[in-house]
All heavy atoms as a GROMACS GRO file, in nm:
protein
  536
    1MET      N    1   9.907  11.165   9.875
    1MET     CA    2   9.961  11.156   9.741
    1MET      C    3   9.864  11.072   9.659
    1MET      O    4   9.843  10.955   9.689
    1MET     CB    5  10.099  11.092   9.749
    1MET     CG    6  10.174  11.087   9.621
    1MET     SD    7  10.224  11.245   9.551
    1MET     CE    8  10.300  11.328   9.687
    2CYS      N    9   9.806  11.133   9.557
    2CYS     CA   10   9.712  11.064   9.469
    2CYS      C   11   9.782  11.032   9.336
    2CYS      O   12   9.885  11.089   9.304
    2CYS     CB   13   9.592  11.152   9.442
    2CYS     SG   14   9.500  11.197   9.590
    3ALA      N   15   9.724  10.943   9.259
    3ALA     CA   16   9.781  10.906   9.129
    3ALA      C   17   9.802  11.030   9.044
    3ALA      O   18   9.714  11.115   9.032
    3ALA     CB   19   9.688  10.808   9.059
    4GLY      N   20   9.920  11.043   8.986
    4GLY     CA   21   9.952  11.156   8.899
    4GLY      C   22   9.972  11.287   8.972
    4GLY      O   23   9.981  11.393   8.909
    5ASP      N   24   9.982  11.284   9.104
    5ASP     CA   25   9.992  11.405   9.186
    5ASP      C   26  10.133  11.420   9.240
    5ASP      O   27  10.188  11.327   9.298
    5ASP     CB   28   9.893  11.396   9.303
    5ASP     CG   29   9.890  11.520   9.388
    5ASP    OD1   30   9.918  11.629   9.336
    5ASP    OD2   31   9.860  11.508   9.508
    6ASP      N   32  10.193  11.535   9.219
    6ASP     CA   33  10.320  11.572   9.282
    6ASP      C   34  10.292  11.694   9.367
    6ASP      O   35  10.218  11.784   9.325
    6ASP     CB   36  10.426  11.609   9.178
    6ASP     CG   37  10.479  11.489   9.102
    6ASP    OD1   38  10.432  11.377   9.125
    6ASP    OD2   39  10.570  11.508   9.020
    7ASP      N   40  10.351  11.701   9.484
    7ASP     CA   41  10.331  11.815   9.575
    7ASP      C   42  10.458  11.898   9.582
    7ASP      O   43  10.568  11.843   9.592
    7ASP     CB   44  10.292  11.766   9.714
    7ASP     CG   45  10.157  11.698   9.718
    7ASP    OD1   46  10.075  11.723   9.628
    7ASP    OD2   47  10.132  11.620   9.812
    8TRP      N   48  10.441  12.029   9.579
    8TRP     CA   49  10.551  12.125   9.591
    8TRP      C   50  10.523  12.218   9.707
    8TRP      O   51  10.410  12.265   9.723
    8TRP     CB   52  10.565  12.208   9.463
    8TRP     CG   53  10.617  12.130   9.347
    8TRP    CD1   54  10.545  12.055   9.258
    8TRP    CD2   55  10.753  12.121   9.306
    8TRP    NE1   56  10.628  11.999   9.165
    8TRP    CE2   57  10.757  12.038   9.192
    8TRP    CE3   58  10.872  12.173   9.355
    8TRP    CZ2   59  10.875  12.008   9.126
    8TRP    CZ3   60  10.990  12.143   9.289
    8TRP    CH2   61  10.992  12.062   9.176
    9PHE      N   62  10.628  12.246   9.787
    9PHE     CA   63  10.615  12.336   9.901
    9PHE      C   64  10.736  12.429   9.904
    9PHE      O   65  10.847  12.388   9.872
    9PHE     CB   66  10.612  12.258  10.034
    9PHE     CG   67  10.499  12.162  10.045
    9PHE    CD1   68  10.517  12.028  10.011
    9PHE    CD2   69  10.374  12.202  10.089
    9PHE    CE1   70  10.413  11.937  10.022
    9PHE    CE2   71  10.269  12.113  10.099
    9PHE     CZ   72  10.288  11.980  10.066
   10THR      N   73  10.714  12.552   9.946
   10THR     CA   74  10.824  12.644   9.973
   10THR      C   75  10.866  12.619  10.117
   10THR      O   76  10.782  12.617  10.207
   10THR     CB   77  10.778  12.790   9.954
   10THR    OG1   78  10.733  12.806   9.820
   10THR    CG2   79  10.890  12.886   9.983
   11ALA      N   80  10.995  12.601  10.137
   11ALA     CA   81  11.044  12.570  10.272
   11ALA      C   82  11.191  12.608  10.282
   11ALA      O   83  11.259  12.624  10.182
   11ALA     CB   84  11.028  12.421  10.301
   12THR      N   85  11.238  12.621  10.406
   12THR     CA   86  11.379  12.645  10.434
   12THR      C   87  11.417  12.561  10.554
   12THR      O   88  11.346  12.562  10.655
   12THR     CB   89  11.405  12.793  10.466
   12THR    OG1   90  11.369  12.872  10.352
   12THR    CG2   91  11.551  12.817  10.499
   13GLY      N   92  11.526  12.487  10.544
   13GLY     CA   93  11.573  12.404  10.653
   13GLY      C   94  11.559  12.257  10.623
   13GLY      O   95  11.545  12.216  10.508
   14GLU      N   96  11.560  12.176  10.728
   14GLU     CA   97  11.545  12.033  10.712
   14GLU      C   98  11.397  12.000  10.694
   14GLU      O   99  11.314  12.038  10.776
   14GLU     CB  100  11.601  11.959  10.833
   14GLU     CG  101  11.598  11.808  10.816
   14GLU     CD  102  11.656  11.737  10.936
   14GLU    OE1  103  11.580  11.710  11.030
   14GLU    OE2  104  11.777  11.710  10.933
   15VAL      N  105  11.365  11.930  10.586
   15VAL     CA  106  11.228  11.892  10.557
   15VAL      C  107  11.220  11.739  10.561
   15VAL      O  108  11.302  11.670  10.501
   15VAL     CB  109  11.182  11.944  10.420
   15VAL    CG1  110  11.041  11.899  10.388
   15VAL    CG2  111  11.192  12.097  10.415
   16GLU      N  112  11.118  11.691  10.630
   16GLU     CA  113  11.101  11.546  10.647
   16GLU      C  114  10.958  11.508  10.610
   16GLU      O  115  10.864  11.581  10.642
   16GLU     CB  116  11.128  11.510  10.793
   16GLU     CG  117  11.098  11.367  10.829
   16GLU     CD  118  11.115  11.342  10.977
   16GLU    OE1  119  11.232  11.338  11.022
   16GLU    OE2  120  11.013  11.329  11.047
   17ILE      N  121  10.943  11.395  10.541
   17ILE     CA  122  10.811  11.336  10.524
   17ILE      C  123  10.812  11.202  10.595
   17ILE      O  124  10.910  11.128  10.589
   17ILE     CB  125  10.767  11.320  10.376
   17ILE    CG1  126  10.867  11.240  10.294
   17ILE    CG2  127  10.738  11.456  10.314
   17ILE    CD1  128  10.818  11.202  10.156
   18ALA      N  129  10.703  11.173  10.664
   18ALA     CA  130  10.684  11.045  10.731
   18ALA      C  131  10.561  10.980  10.670
   18ALA      O  132  10.457  11.045  10.652
   18ALA     CB  133  10.665  11.066  10.881
   19PHE      N  134  10.572  10.852  10.638
   19PHE     CA  135  10.465  10.780  10.570
   19PHE      C  136  10.483  10.631  10.594
   19PHE      O  137  10.582  10.588  10.652
   19PHE     CB  138  10.467  10.811  10.419
   19PHE     CG  139  10.598  10.777  10.353
   19PHE    CD1  140  10.614  10.657  10.287
   19PHE    CD2  141  10.706  10.863  10.360
   19PHE    CE1  142  10.735  10.624  10.227
   19PHE    CE2  143  10.827  10.832  10.301
   19PHE     CZ  144  10.842  10.712  10.235
   20THR      N  145  10.390  10.552  10.547
   20THR     CA  146  10.400  10.406  10.558
   20THR      C  147  10.449  10.352  10.424
   20THR      O  148  10.375  10.348  10.326
   20THR     CB  149  10.264  10.344  10.595
   20THR    OG1  150  10.219  10.403  10.716
   20THR    CG2  151  10.275  10.194  10.611
   21HIS      N  152  10.576  10.312  10.421
   21HIS     CA  153  10.639  10.266  10.297
   21HIS      C  154  10.563  10.149  10.235
   21HIS      O  155  10.553  10.138  10.112
   21HIS     CB  156  10.785  10.228  10.324
   21HIS     CG  157  10.859  10.194  10.200
   21HIS    ND1  158  10.870  10.067  10.152
   21HIS    CD2  159  10.925  10.273  10.111
   21HIS    CE1  160  10.939  10.067  10.040
   21HIS    NE2  161  10.974  10.191  10.013
   22ALA      N  162  10.508  10.062  10.316
   22ALA     CA  163  10.435   9.946  10.264
   22ALA      C  164  10.312   9.988  10.183
   22ALA      O  165  10.266   9.915  10.095
   22ALA     CB  166  10.394   9.854  10.378
   23THR      N  167  10.260  10.108  10.210
   23THR     CA  168  10.145  10.160  10.137
   23THR      C  169  10.188  10.218  10.002
   23THR      O  170  10.115  10.212   9.905
   23THR     CB  171  10.073  10.269  10.220
   23THR    OG1  172  10.033  10.212  10.343
   23THR    CG2  173   9.952  10.323  10.148
   24GLY      N  174  10.306  10.278   9.997
   24GLY     CA  175  10.359  10.338   9.875
   24GLY      C  176  10.490  10.406   9.904
   24GLY      O  177  10.508  10.468  10.008
   25ASP      N  178  10.586  10.393   9.812
   25ASP     CA  179  10.720  10.451   9.830
   25ASP      C  180  10.719  10.596   9.783
   25ASP      O  181  10.713  10.624   9.664
   25ASP     CB  182  10.822  10.370   9.750
   25ASP     CG  183  10.963  10.421   9.767
   25ASP    OD1  184  10.988  10.506   9.855
   25ASP    OD2  185  11.052  10.376   9.692
   26LEU      N  186  10.725  10.689   9.877
   26LEU     CA  187  10.729  10.831   9.846
   26LEU      C  188  10.872  10.881   9.854
   26LEU      O  189  10.952  10.831   9.933
   26LEU     CB  190  10.641  10.910   9.943
   26LEU     CG  191  10.495  10.867   9.951
   26LEU    CD1  192  10.418  10.958  10.046
   26LEU    CD2  193  10.430  10.864   9.814
   27ASP      N  194  10.907  10.978   9.770
   27ASP     CA  195  11.040  11.034   9.767
   27ASP      C  196  11.033  11.185   9.779
   27ASP      O  197  10.928  11.246   9.762
   27ASP     CB  198  11.113  10.994   9.639
   27ASP     CG  199  11.146  10.845   9.636
   27ASP    OD1  200  11.178  10.790   9.743
   27ASP    OD2  201  11.141  10.784   9.528
   28LEU      N  202  11.149  11.245   9.804
   28LEU     CA  203  11.158  11.387   9.836
   28LEU      C  204  11.279  11.447   9.765
   28LEU      O  205  11.386  11.385   9.761
   28LEU     CB  206  11.174  11.398   9.988
   28LEU     CG  207  11.157  11.528  10.061
   28LEU    CD1  208  11.020  11.589  10.035
   28LEU    CD2  209  11.176  11.506  10.210
   29GLU      N  210  11.262  11.566   9.707
   29GLU     CA  211  11.372  11.638   9.644
   29GLU      C  212  11.373  11.782   9.693
   29GLU      O  213  11.267  11.840   9.714
   29GLU     CB  214  11.356  11.641   9.491
   29GLU     CG  215  11.359  11.506   9.426
   29GLU     CD  216  11.331  11.513   9.277
   29GLU    OE1  217  11.249  11.598   9.233
   29GLU    OE2  218  11.390  11.434   9.205
   30ALA      N  219  11.494  11.839   9.707
   30ALA     CA  220  11.510  11.980   9.745
   30ALA      C  221  11.565  12.057   9.626
   30ALA      O  222  11.652  12.008   9.552
   30ALA     CB  223  11.606  11.992   9.863
   31TYR      N  224  11.513  12.178   9.607
   31TYR     CA  225  11.557  12.267   9.499
   31TYR      C  226  11.597  12.401   9.558
   31TYR      O  227  11.536  12.448   9.654
   31TYR     CB  228  11.442  12.289   9.400
   31TYR     CG  229  11.412  12.166   9.317
   31TYR    CD1  230  11.337  12.062   9.368
   31TYR    CD2  231  11.462  12.153   9.188
   31TYR    CE1  232  11.311  11.948   9.294
   31TYR    CE2  233  11.437  12.040   9.112
   31TYR     CZ  234  11.361  11.939   9.165
   31TYR     OH  235  11.336  11.826   9.091
   32ASP      N  236  11.700  12.463   9.498
   32ASP     CA  237  11.739  12.596   9.543
   32ASP      C  238  11.650  12.701   9.477
   32ASP      O  239  11.560  12.668   9.398
   32ASP     CB  240  11.887  12.622   9.518
   32ASP     CG  241  11.927  12.627   9.372
   32ASP    OD1  242  11.838  12.637   9.284
   32ASP    OD2  243  12.048  12.620   9.345
   33ALA      N  244  11.674  12.828   9.507
   33ALA     CA  245  11.590  12.937   9.456
   33ALA      C  246  11.594  12.948   9.304
   33ALA      O  247  11.500  12.998   9.242
   33ALA     CB  248  11.632  13.069   9.520
   34ALA      N  249  11.701  12.899   9.241
   34ALA     CA  250  11.713  12.904   9.096
   34ALA      C  251  11.644  12.786   9.027
   34ALA      O  252  11.639  12.778   8.905
   34ALA     CB  253  11.860  12.907   9.056
   35GLY      N  254  11.592  12.692   9.108
   35GLY     CA  255  11.523  12.576   9.051
   35GLY      C  256  11.612  12.458   9.022
   35GLY      O  257  11.571  12.363   8.956
   36THR      N  258  11.733  12.459   9.077
   36THR     CA  259  11.826  12.348   9.059
   36THR      C  260  11.808  12.246   9.170
   36THR      O  261  11.807  12.283   9.289
   36THR     CB  262  11.972  12.399   9.062
   36THR    OG1  263  11.988  12.496   8.958
   36THR    CG2  264  12.071  12.286   9.042
   37ARG      N  265  11.793  12.119   9.134
   37ARG     CA  266  11.781  12.014   9.236
   37ARG      C  267  11.915  12.000   9.307
   37ARG      O  268  12.018  11.982   9.244
   37ARG     CB  269  11.740  11.882   9.172
   37ARG     CG  270  11.714  11.775   9.279
   37ARG     CD  271  11.666  11.646   9.220
   37ARG     NE  272  11.770  11.593   9.132
   37ARG     CZ  273  11.747  11.510   9.033
   37ARG    NH1  274  11.625  11.471   9.004
   37ARG    NH2  275  11.847  11.467   8.959
   38ILE      N  276  11.911  12.008   9.440
   38ILE     CA  277  12.036  12.004   9.517
   38ILE      C  278  12.043  11.888   9.616
   38ILE      O  279  12.149  11.861   9.671
   38ILE     CB  280  12.058  12.137   9.592
   38ILE    CG1  281  11.940  12.166   9.683
   38ILE    CG2  282  12.081  12.251   9.495
   38ILE    CD1  283  11.969  12.267   9.790
   39ASP      N  284  11.931  11.823   9.643
   39ASP     CA  285  11.930  11.712   9.739
   39ASP      C  286  11.814  11.620   9.706
   39ASP      O  287  11.708  11.666   9.661
   39ASP     CB  288  11.916  11.766   9.882
   39ASP     CG  289  11.954  11.666   9.990
   39ASP    OD1  290  12.000  11.555   9.957
   39ASP    OD2  291  11.938  11.700  10.109
   40THR      N  292  11.835  11.491   9.725
   40THR     CA  293  11.732  11.391   9.700
   40THR      C  294  11.732  11.289   9.812
   40THR      O  295  11.839  11.249   9.859
   40THR     CB  296  11.757  11.317   9.567
   40THR    OG1  297  11.761  11.412   9.461
   40THR    CG2  298  11.650  11.215   9.538
   41SER      N  299  11.615  11.248   9.854
   41SER     CA  300  11.603  11.139   9.950
   41SER      C  301  11.510  11.036   9.886
   41SER      O  302  11.393  11.062   9.863
   41SER     CB  303  11.545  11.189  10.082
   41SER     OG  304  11.537  11.082  10.175
   42ALA      N  305  11.567  10.920   9.854
   42ALA     CA  306  11.491  10.816   9.784
   42ALA      C  307  11.517  10.682   9.851
   42ALA      O  308  11.556  10.585   9.788
   42ALA     CB  309  11.530  10.812   9.637
   43GLY      N  310  11.495  10.678   9.982
   43GLY     CA  311  11.520  10.556  10.058
   43GLY      C  312  11.405  10.458  10.051
   43GLY      O  313  11.310  10.475   9.974
   44THR      N  314  11.415  10.356  10.134
   44THR     CA  315  11.310  10.253  10.136
   44THR      C  316  11.249  10.238  10.275
   44THR      O  317  11.187  10.137  10.305
   44THR     CB  318  11.367  10.117  10.089
   44THR    OG1  319  11.477  10.082  10.174
   44THR    CG2  320  11.411  10.123   9.945
   45GLY      N  321  11.264  10.341  10.358
   45GLY     CA  322  11.205  10.339  10.491
   45GLY      C  323  11.078  10.420  10.497
   45GLY      O  324  11.020  10.456  10.394
   46ASN      N  325  11.034  10.452  10.617
   46ASN     CA  326  10.911  10.528  10.639
   46ASN      C  327  10.933  10.678  10.652
   46ASN      O  328  10.839  10.752  10.680
   46ASN     CB  329  10.839  10.477  10.764
   46ASN     CG  330  10.786  10.337  10.746
   46ASN    OD1  331  10.748  10.297  10.637
   46ASN    ND2  332  10.784  10.262  10.854
   47VAL      N  333  11.058  10.723  10.637
   47VAL     CA  334  11.093  10.864  10.651
   47VAL      C  335  11.192  10.903  10.541
   47VAL      O  336  11.284  10.828  10.511
   47VAL     CB  337  11.156  10.893  10.789
   47VAL    CG1  338  11.202  11.038  10.799
   47VAL    CG2  339  11.060  10.860  10.901
   48GLU      N  340  11.170  11.018  10.481
   48GLU     CA  341  11.264  11.077  10.385
   48GLU      C  342  11.296  11.218  10.433
   48GLU      O  343  11.206  11.289  10.481
   48GLU     CB  344  11.202  11.085  10.244
   48GLU     CG  345  11.154  10.954  10.187
   48GLU     CD  346  11.265  10.866  10.132
   48GLU    OE1  347  11.380  10.911  10.126
   48GLU    OE2  348  11.234  10.751  10.096
   49THR      N  349  11.423  11.260  10.421
   49THR     CA  350  11.465  11.392  10.470
   49THR      C  351  11.560  11.458  10.370
   49THR      O  352  11.649  11.392  10.316
   49THR     CB  353  11.539  11.377  10.605
   49THR    OG1  354  11.454  11.308  10.697
   49THR    CG2  355  11.573  11.512  10.663
   50VAL      N  356  11.540  11.588  10.347
   50VAL     CA  357  11.631  11.669  10.266
   50VAL      C  358  11.653  11.802  10.335
   50VAL      O  359  11.576  11.841  10.423
   50VAL     CB  360  11.578  11.695  10.122
   50VAL    CG1  361  11.571  11.567  10.042
   50VAL    CG2  362  11.444  11.766  10.124
   51THR      N  363  11.757  11.874  10.293
   51THR     CA  364  11.783  12.008  10.344
   51THR      C  365  11.759  12.108  10.231
   51THR      O  366  11.815  12.094  10.123
   51THR     CB  367  11.927  12.020  10.397
   51THR    OG1  368  11.943  11.924  10.502
   51THR    CG2  369  11.955  12.159  10.451
   52VAL      N  370  11.676  12.208  10.259
   52VAL     CA  371  11.636  12.307  10.159
   52VAL      C  372  11.698  12.442  10.197
   52VAL      O  373  11.679  12.490  10.308
   52VAL     CB  374  11.481  12.319  10.154
   52VAL    CG1  375  11.439  12.418  10.047
   52VAL    CG2  376  11.418  12.182  10.130
   53PRO      N  377  11.769  12.506  10.102
   53PRO     CA  378  11.828  12.638  10.132
   53PRO      C  379  11.722  12.748  10.131
   53PRO      O  380  11.611  12.729  10.079
   53PRO     CB  381  11.927  12.657  10.018
   53PRO     CG  382  11.867  12.582   9.904
   53PRO     CD  383  11.800  12.462   9.966
   54ALA      N  384  11.757  12.863  10.183
   54ALA     CA  385  11.666  12.979  10.184
   54ALA      C  386  11.618  13.007  10.042
   54ALA      O  387  11.696  13.005   9.948
   54ALA     CB  388  11.738  13.101  10.241
   55GLY      N  389  11.488  13.030  10.029
   55GLY     CA  390  11.429  13.059   9.899
   55GLY      C  391  11.402  12.936   9.815
   55GLY      O  392  11.356  12.948   9.702
   56GLY      N  393  11.427  12.820   9.870
   56GLY     CA  394  11.412  12.696   9.795
   56GLY      C  395  11.274  12.634   9.808
   56GLY      O  396  11.182  12.691   9.867
   57SER      N  397  11.262  12.516   9.750
   57SER     CA  398  11.135  12.444   9.754
   57SER      C  399  11.162  12.294   9.767
   57SER      O  400  11.274  12.247   9.747
   57SER     CB  401  11.052  12.472   9.629
   57SER     OG  402  11.122  12.433   9.513
   58VAL      N  403  11.057  12.222   9.800
   58VAL     CA  404  11.067  12.078   9.816
   58VAL      C  405  10.958  12.012   9.731
   58VAL      O  406  10.848  12.064   9.717
   58VAL     CB  407  11.057  12.037   9.965
   58VAL    CG1  408  10.923  12.070  10.024
   58VAL    CG2  409  11.089  11.892   9.984
   59HIS      N  410  10.993  11.899   9.672
   59HIS     CA  411  10.905  11.824   9.582
   59HIS      C  412  10.881  11.686   9.643
   59HIS      O  413  10.976  11.612   9.669
   59HIS     CB  414  10.975  11.812   9.446
   59HIS     CG  415  10.902  11.734   9.344
   59HIS    ND1  416  10.967  11.660   9.249
   59HIS    CD2  417  10.769  11.718   9.319
   59HIS    CE1  418  10.878  11.602   9.170
   59HIS    NE2  419  10.758  11.635   9.211
   60VAL      N  420  10.755  11.652   9.665
   60VAL     CA  421  10.716  11.521   9.718
   60VAL      C  422  10.646  11.446   9.605
   60VAL      O  423  10.556  11.501   9.541
   60VAL     CB  424  10.619  11.534   9.838
   60VAL    CG1  425  10.585  11.397   9.894
   60VAL    CG2  426  10.678  11.624   9.945
   61PHE      N  427  10.689  11.323   9.580
   61PHE     CA  428  10.628  11.246   9.472
   61PHE      C  429  10.635  11.097   9.503
   61PHE      O  430  10.715  11.052   9.584
   61PHE     CB  431  10.696  11.277   9.338
   61PHE     CG  432  10.843  11.241   9.334
   61PHE    CD1  433  10.884  11.122   9.277
   61PHE    CD2  434  10.938  11.325   9.389
   61PHE    CE1  435  11.018  11.088   9.273
   61PHE    CE2  436  11.072  11.293   9.386
   61PHE     CZ  437  11.113  11.174   9.328
   62GLY      N  438  10.551  11.022   9.436
   62GLY     CA  439  10.548  10.878   9.454
   62GLY      C  440  10.640  10.810   9.354
   62GLY      O  441  10.633  10.836   9.234
   63TYR      N  442  10.728  10.724   9.405
   63TYR     CA  443  10.818  10.648   9.318
   63TYR      C  444  10.734  10.554   9.231
   63TYR      O  445  10.648  10.481   9.281
   63TYR     CB  446  10.917  10.568   9.402
   63TYR     CG  447  11.004  10.476   9.322
   63TYR    CD1  448  11.111  10.527   9.250
   63TYR    CD2  449  10.980  10.340   9.317
   63TYR    CE1  450  11.192  10.444   9.174
   63TYR    CE2  451  11.060  10.256   9.242
   63TYR     CZ  452  11.166  10.309   9.170
   63TYR     OH  453  11.245  10.226   9.095
   64ALA      N  454  10.757  10.560   9.100
   64ALA     CA  455  10.686  10.474   9.004
   64ALA      C  456  10.535  10.484   9.020
   64ALA      O  457  10.464  10.385   9.010
   64ALA     CB  458  10.734  10.330   9.016
   65GLY      N  459  10.487  10.606   9.051
   65GLY     CA  460  10.343  10.628   9.063
   65GLY      C  461  10.282  10.586   9.195
   65GLY      O  462  10.160  10.580   9.208
   66ALA      N  463  10.365  10.558   9.296
   66ALA     CA  464  10.314  10.517   9.427
   66ALA      C  465  10.223  10.624   9.486
   66ALA      O  466  10.236  10.742   9.457
   66ALA     CB  467  10.430  10.490   9.522
   67GLN      N  468  10.131  10.580   9.569
   67GLN     CA  469  10.036  10.668   9.635
   67GLN      C  470  10.040  10.644   9.786
   67GLN      O  471  10.085  10.539   9.830
   67GLN     CB  472   9.895  10.642   9.584
   67GLN     CG  473   9.879  10.662   9.435
   67GLN     CD  474   9.740  10.626   9.389
   67GLN    OE1  475   9.643  10.667   9.451
   67GLN    NE2  476   9.730  10.551   9.281
   68GLY      N  477   9.990  10.740   9.862
   68GLY     CA  478   9.981  10.723  10.007
   68GLY      C  479   9.986  10.856  10.078
   68GLY      O  480  10.032  10.956  10.022
   69GLY      N  481   9.939  10.856  10.199
   69GLY     CA  482   9.940  10.976  10.281
   69GLY      C  483  10.075  10.998  10.345
   69GLY      O  484  10.153  10.905  10.362
   70TYR      N  485  10.103  11.123  10.382
   70TYR     CA  486  10.229  11.154  10.450
   70TYR      C  487  10.210  11.277  10.539
   70TYR      O  488  10.117  11.354  10.520
   70TYR     CB  489  10.343  11.177  10.350
   70TYR     CG  490  10.325  11.297  10.260
   70TYR    CD1  491  10.371  11.422  10.297
   70TYR    CD2  492  10.262  11.284  10.137
   70TYR    CE1  493  10.356  11.531  10.213
   70TYR    CE2  494  10.245  11.392  10.053
   70TYR     CZ  495  10.293  11.516  10.091
   70TYR     OH  496  10.276  11.624  10.009
   71THR      N  497  10.302  11.292  10.632
   71THR     CA  498  10.310  11.411  10.716
   71THR      C  499  10.441  11.481  10.684
   71THR      O  500  10.546  11.418  10.683
   71THR     CB  501  10.307  11.372  10.866
   71THR    OG1  502  10.187  11.299  10.891
   71THR    CG2  503  10.312  11.495  10.954
   72LEU      N  504  10.434  11.611  10.658
   72LEU     CA  505  10.552  11.689  10.626
   72LEU      C  506  10.589  11.775  10.746
   72LEU      O  507  10.502  11.841  10.804
   72LEU     CB  508  10.524  11.778  10.504
   72LEU     CG  509  10.642  11.859  10.453
   72LEU    CD1  510  10.649  11.851  10.301
   72LEU    CD2  511  10.631  12.003  10.497
   73THR      N  512  10.716  11.773  10.784
   73THR     CA  513  10.768  11.851  10.897
   73THR      C  514  10.886  11.934  10.850
   73THR      O  515  10.975  11.883  10.781
   73THR     CB  516  10.813  11.759  11.012
   73THR    OG1  517  10.703  11.676  11.051
   73THR    CG2  518  10.860  11.839  11.132
   74VAL      N  519  10.889  12.062  10.887
   74VAL     CA  520  11.001  12.151  10.855
   74VAL      C  521  11.068  12.188  10.987
   74VAL      O  522  11.003  12.234  11.080
   74VAL     CB  523  10.955  12.278  10.780
   74VAL    CG1  524  11.073  12.369  10.749
   74VAL    CG2  525  10.880  12.239  10.654
   75ARG      N  526  11.198  12.173  10.992
   75ARG     CA  527  11.274  12.207  11.114
   75ARG      C  528  11.371  12.319  11.085
   75ARG      O  529  11.432  12.330  10.988
   75ARG     CB  530  11.352  12.085  11.164
   75ARG     CG  531  11.262  11.977  11.212
   75ARG     CD  532  11.346  11.863  11.278
   75ARG     NE  533  11.260  11.761  11.325
   75ARG     CZ  534  11.223  11.652  11.254
   75ARG    NH1  535  11.269  11.634  11.134
   75ARG    NH2  536  11.142  11.564  11.305
   0.00000   0.00000   0.00000
């Protein structure tokens, strides 16, 4: 995650990002096929998880412009 960068992925199922919170607070949102936000994970740990319905997408972004690397897993 770079400054001013938001990442979008098409996914279905449970989506998780793992990162080092001390480096930057990353958050995760799930959207349905119509583009409506349906789930948000905005915790303060090293993992954020949302559930994405079929045809949906996931949005990864840095809270307050935070930056840092992450690993995305779809289950």
